[in-house]
C-alpha positions in Angstrom: 18.5 1.8 -5.0 14.7 1.7 -4.7 13.6 4.8 -2.8 10.3 5.6 -1.1 9.9 9.0 0.4 7.0 10.9 2.0 7.1 14.6 3.1 4.3 16.5 4.7 3.0 20.0 3.8 0.0 21.6 5.5 -1.5 24.8 4.2 -4.2 26.6 6.2 -5.9 29.7 4.9 -7.8 32.0 7.1 -6.5 35.6 6.9 -3.0 34.3 6.1 -1.2 31.2 5.0 0.4 28.9 7.5 3.1 26.7 6.1 4.7 23.9 8.0 7.0 21.0 7.1 8.6 18.4 9.4 12.0 18.1 7.8 12.9 15.1 9.9 9.9 13.1 8.8 11.2 11.5 5.6 10.5 7.9 4.9 13.2 6.0 2.9 12.5 2.5 1.7 16.0 1.0 2.1 15.5 -1.9 -0.3 18.4 -2.4 -2.7 18.1 -3.9 -6.2 18.0 -7.7 -6.2 21.4 -9.3 -6.0 22.4 -12.6 -7.6 24.3 -14.7 -5.0 25.8 -18.0 -6.2 26.7 -18.9 -2.6 23.1 -19.9 -2.2 24.1 -23.5 -3.0 21.1 -25.6 -4.2 22.3 -28.7 -2.3 22.9 -26.9 1.0 20.1 -24.5 1.2 16.9 -25.8 2.8 13.7 -23.9 3.5 13.2 -23.4 7.2 10.2 -25.0 8.8 7.1 -22.8 8.4 3.9 -22.4 10.3 1.1 -24.5 8.8 -1.2 -23.0 6.3 -4.5 -22.0 7.9 -7.4 -24.4 7.2 -10.0 -21.6 7.9 -10.4 -18.0 7.0 -9.9 -16.0 3.8 -6.5 -17.2 3.0 -7.9 -20.7 2.1 -8.9 -19.1 -1.2 -5.3 -18.4 -2.4 -4.7 -20.7 -5.4 -8.4 -21.4 -5.7 -10.8 -20.6 -8.6 -12.4 -17.2 -8.1 -15.7 -18.9 -8.7 -15.4 -20.4 -5.2 -14.9 -17.0 -3.6 -17.9 -15.7 -5.4 -20.1 -18.4 -4.0 -19.5 -16.9 -0.5 -18.8 -13.2 -1.2 -20.7 -12.6 -4.4 -19.8 -10.1 -7.2 -17.2 -7.4 -6.3 -18.1 -3.7 -6.1 -15.6 -3.1 -8.9 -12.6 -4.7 -10.7 -9.4 -2.8 -11.4 -6.0 -3.8 -12.9 -3.0 -3.9 -10.6 0.6 -3.0 -11.3 1.5 -6.7 -11.4 -0.6 -8.2 -14.1 -3.5 -9.5 -12.0 -6.9 -7.7 -11.4 -8.0 -6.4 -8.1 -11.5 -7.4 -7.2 -12.7 -4.8 -4.7 -15.2 -5.8 -2.1 -17.0 -3.5 0.4 -14.9 -0.3 -0.1 -16.8 1.6 2.5 -17.1 -0.7 5.5 -15.4 -3.2 7.7 -15.6 -6.0 5.2 -13.2 -4.3 2.8 -10.8 -6.5 0.9 -8.9 -6.6 -2.4 -8.7 -9.9 -4.1 -6.0 -10.4 -6.7 -7.2 -12.6 -9.6 -5.0 -13.9 -12.4 -6.4 -16.1 -15.2 -9.4 -17.0 -13.0 -7.4 -18.0 -9.9 -6.7 -16.1 -6.7 -3.1 -15.2 -6.2 -3.3 -12.6 -3.4 -5.8 -11.1 -0.9 -5.3 -7.8 0.9 -7.5 -7.1 3.9 -8.4 -3.9 5.8 -11.8 -4.8 7.2 -12.2 -6.2 10.7 -15.1 -8.4 9.8 -13.2 -10.7 7.4 -11.8 -13.8 9.1 -8.0 -13.7 8.5 -6.7 -16.8 10.4 -4.3 -16.9 12.2 -4.5 -13.1 12.5 -7.1 -10.5 13.0 -7.2 -6.8 12.0 -6.7 -4.8 15.2 -4.7 -7.3 17.2 -1.4 -6.3 18.9 2.1 -7.3 17.8 2.7 -9.2 21.0 -0.3 -11.4 20.2 1.1 -12.1 16.7 4.5 -13.1 18.1 2.8 -15.7 20.3 1.1 -17.3 17.3 3.8 -17.4 14.6 7.6 -17.3 14.3 9.0 -14.2 12.5 12.5 -14.6 11.2 14.9 -11.9 9.8 15.4 -14.1 6.6 12.8 -15.9 4.5 14.0 -18.4 1.9 11.9 -19.6 -1.0 12.4 -22.3 -3.6 10.6 -21.6 -6.9 11.0 -23.1 -10.3 14.6 -24.2 -9.7 15.7 -20.9 -8.1 16.5 -20.0 -4.5 15.4 -16.6 -3.2 16.2 -15.1 0.2 14.4 -12.0 1.5 16.2 -10.1 4.3 13.7 -8.6 6.8 15.3 -5.6 8.5 14.6 -5.0 12.2 12.1 -2.2 11.7 10.2 -4.3 9.2 10.1 -7.2 11.7 8.2 -4.9 14.0 6.0 -3.1 11.6 6.0 -5.0 8.3 6.9 -8.6 8.9 6.7 -11.5 6.4 5.3 -14.7 7.7 5.5 -18.0 5.8 2.3 -20.1 6.2 2.8 -23.4 4.5 2.9 -22.7 0.7 1.6 -19.1 1.0 2.9 -16.0 2.7 1.4 -13.2 4.9 2.7 -9.7 4.9 1.5 -7.8 7.9 1.2 -4.0 8.2 1.2 -2.7 11.8 0.4 0.8 13.1 3.7 1.8 14.8 1.9 4.3 17.0 -0.7 1.9 18.4 1.0 -1.5 17.8 -2.2 -2.8 16.2 -2.5 -4.7 12.9 -3.7 -2.5 10.1 -3.7 -4.5 6.9 -2.9 -8.1 6.0 -1.7 -9.3 2.6 -1.8 -13.1 1.8 -0.1 -14.2 -1.4 1.4 -17.1 -3.3 5.1 -17.5 -4.0 5.1 -16.0 -7.4 3.2 -12.9 -6.4 5.7 -12.3 -3.5 8.7 -12.7 -5.8 7.3 -10.3 -8.3 6.6 -7.7 -5.7 10.0 -7.9 -4.0 9.0 -6.0 -0.9 12.3 -6.6 0.9 16.0 -6.8 0.1 16.5 -9.9 -2.1 19.4 -12.1 -3.0 18.9 -15.0 -5.3 20.3 -17.7 -7.5 18.4 -18.7 -10.6 16.1 -16.5 -12.7 14.8 -13.3 -11.2 11.0 -13.4 -11.2 9.5 -10.3 -12.9 5.9 -9.3 -13.6 4.8 -8.8 -17.2 5.4 -5.3 -18.4 2.1 -3.4 -18.6 1.0 -1.5 -21.7 0.6 2.2 -21.2 -3.2 1.8 -21.3 -3.1 -0.9 -18.6 -0.7 1.1 -16.5 -3.0 4.2 -16.6 -6.0 2.0 -15.6 -4.0 0.5 -12.7 -3.1 4.0 -11.6 -6.7 5.1 -11.7 -7.7 2.0 -9.7 -4.9 2.7 -7.2 -6.3 6.3 -6.7 -9.7 5.0 -5.7 -8.2 2.3 -3.4 -6.1 5.0 -1.6 -9.3 7.0 -1.2 -11.2 4.0 0.2 -8.4 3.1 2.6 -7.9 6.6 3.8 -11.6 6.8 4.7 -11.5 3.3 6.3 -8.7 4.5 8.6 -10.5 7.7 9.4 -13.6 5.7 10.3 -11.6 3.5 12.6 -10.6 6.7 14.5 -14.2 7.9 14.7 -13.7 10.6 12.1 -16.1 11.6 9.3 -15.3 10.2 5.8 -13.9 12.5 3.1 -15.8 13.2 -0.1 -14.0 12.7 -3.4 -13.3 15.9 -5.3 -12.5 15.7 -9.0 -10.8 19.1 -9.3 -8.7 18.4 -6.3 -7.8 15.0 -7.7 -6.8 16.7 -11.0 -4.4 18.9 -9.0 -3.0 15.8 -7.2 -2.5 13.9 -10.5 -0.8 16.9 -12.2 1.7 17.1 -9.3 2.5 13.4 -9.5 3.1 13.8 -13.3 5.2 16.9 -12.7 7.4 15.2 -10.2 7.9 12.3 -12.6 8.7 14.5 -15.6 11.1 16.7 -13.7 12.6 13.9 -11.7 12.0 15.8 -8.5 10.3 14.9 -5.2 8.9 18.0 -3.5 5.7 19.8 -2.4 6.9 22.8 -4.4 7.1 22.7 -8.1 9.5 24.9 -10.1 6.8 25.2 -12.8 3.6 25.2 -10.8 4.5 26.5 -7.4 3.1 25.4 -4.0 -0.1 23.5 -3.2 -1.8 26.9 -2.7 -0.7 28.0 -6.2 -1.8 24.7 -7.8 -5.2 24.7 -6.1 -5.8 28.3 -7.1 -4.8 27.7 -10.7 -7.4 24.9 -10.9 -10.2 27.0 -9.4 -10.3 25.1 -6.1 -11.7 27.2 -3.2 -11.1 26.0 0.3 -10.6 27.0 3.9 -7.7 24.7 4.7 -5.6 22.3 2.6 -2.9 19.6 3.1 -0.8 17.3 1.0 0.9 13.9 1.3 3.3 12.6 -1.3 5.2 9.3 -1.7 7.4 7.6 -4.3 8.0 4.0 -5.4 5.6 2.2 -3.0 4.4 -1.0 -4.5 0.6 -0.2 -4.3 -2.2 1.4 -2.4 -2.0 -0.8 0.7 1.8 -0.2 1.1 1.6 3.6 0.5 -1.3 4.2 2.9 0.4 2.2 5.6 3.6 4.2 5.0 1.8 7.5 5.4 0.0 6.4 8.5 3.3 5.3 10.1 4.8 8.8 9.6 3.8 11.3 12.3 3.1 14.3 10.2 1.4 12.4 7.4 -0.7 10.6 9.9 -1.8 14.0 11.4 -2.9 15.1 7.9 -4.8 11.9 7.2 -6.6 12.1 10.6 -7.2 15.8 10.6 -10.9 16.1 11.7 -11.3 19.4 9.8 -10.8 18.1 6.3 -13.9 17.4 4.3 -12.7 16.5 0.7 -9.9 14.4 -0.8 -8.3 14.0 -4.3 -5.7 11.4 -5.2 -3.3 11.3 -8.1 -1.0 8.4 -9.0 1.5 8.4 -11.9 4.5 6.2 -12.5 4.7 5.2 -8.8 4.5 8.9 -7.7 1.6 9.3 -5.2 -0.1 12.5 -4.2 -3.0 13.0 -1.7 -4.5 16.5 -1.6 -6.9 17.2 1.3 -9.1 20.3 1.6 -11.7 21.7 4.0 -14.7 23.2 2.3 -17.8 23.7 4.3 -19.9 25.2 1.4 -20.8 23.8 -2.0 
């Protein structure tokens, strides 16, 4: 079973230490491993009628040469490898034109949006779920034919409300909604192969399971570093949308976060308290980090930066940490799909 968990820990230092944890606030990704199902008869199964692919907006670039995108959007701010074999081209990481463009062999296979100023037909960042339902049909099952195989994603009820999958002609849109406001946070457009490699929902299939190429250790480490920066960017973008000051990156705090992710992986545990290195307070002190207040978000087995940030924001206690107006600095550590965000307040340098 593929598991994704987040737990919240908030530490405040004034004259004493305040420790709180919402024990009920645990996120579990209920996806099971893909199951081969020979009852998906190739003669009987037909793909359901889909909404048409948009003729306008950013999704028109899916399947196109990246050169066409550059003619309009120019050179990206940075390029980082993903966990799925394509490169993320990162545009406008600090404003409302933020997007991540997945490029494989010179062609665009996916585009993830968080900025309101990018046209994302037929959707728009910030619109309400009710508006989306009026535009497109959202079904509890999505069936795909690809290279002789048949693949069926099951979209659970909660996912239909907060993380639906929408077929649009020959591409797909995965929508991430804010469960507290009902507004659209992020949009991910992708082609069939990218969706089948990610497997973001329960999957049954007949044929060959579509898998991404296994990354070398060097490429995985680079992808993890890129994911850390993306989580930092997305966290600040969300804070900005709530009229909060952006957080500054802190290398020493990021080192604490990365070491905690590594420790959880190596010990096969998932906790804010390490048997070897103690609490967040212990870990920050050991690394020479001085602060007035600190907090921590952790997660496990989310597919990438977009997915994990949406998961944290849709969990009450993690959301409160991300949107705490008192925090000033952030460090992020990612290792083997273990994610740690460490926040601190420090009003001196």
